[in-house]
N, C-alpha and C positions, 0 to 999 in steps of 0.2 A: 494527453495520451492518445495515441492513434488507435483507432478501432482495428487496424490491420495487425496490431500486436496480439489481439485475441484475448486480452486479460480483462477481468472485471475489477473495477475499483471498489473496494470495501469502505475506505475512509481516506480523508485528506487531512494533513496536518501542516500548518505553516512552518516554513523553514527557520523562522526566528524564535525557536523555543529557548527558554532560559538555559544558560550554561549548565551542563551536567544532566539535562533533562532530555530524554529520548522517547517522547510519547508515541511516535510511529512504530519504533522498534518494540516498545512494550505492548502495544496493541497487536502487532503481528505475532509476537511471542504467545500472547493469550490465544489467538486464533489457531496457531500451530498446536498448542496444547490441547485444543478441542478437535484436532485432526484435520484442520484445513491447511492446505499448502500455501500459506500467506507469505509474501515477501514485500520488502520496502524498496521502492524506486524513487528517484528524484525527478520531478517534473520541472525542468529549468524554466520553461515558459511561464508557469504560474508561481514559481518559487515556493514549491510545496513538496512534501514527501507524501507519496501515495502508497497505501497498503493495497496490494493486488493479489488476486488468485488467478490461475489459468482459466481462460474462458471455457465454457461448456457448450457443446453443440446441443441445441434444443430441437433438432429435427425429429 
């Protein structure tokens, strides 16, 4: 993931999960239930699903 996107990666999940298993989506749903705006994106270069949240300015 490019730093220019400004997103923070919370967790990575391999794309080869067993059929019917969506661990990245389940993790993101738990984070959203806790009030964090998590979403899942695919990182094709590493063949993984990333759970990300918008980056926060720390200035």
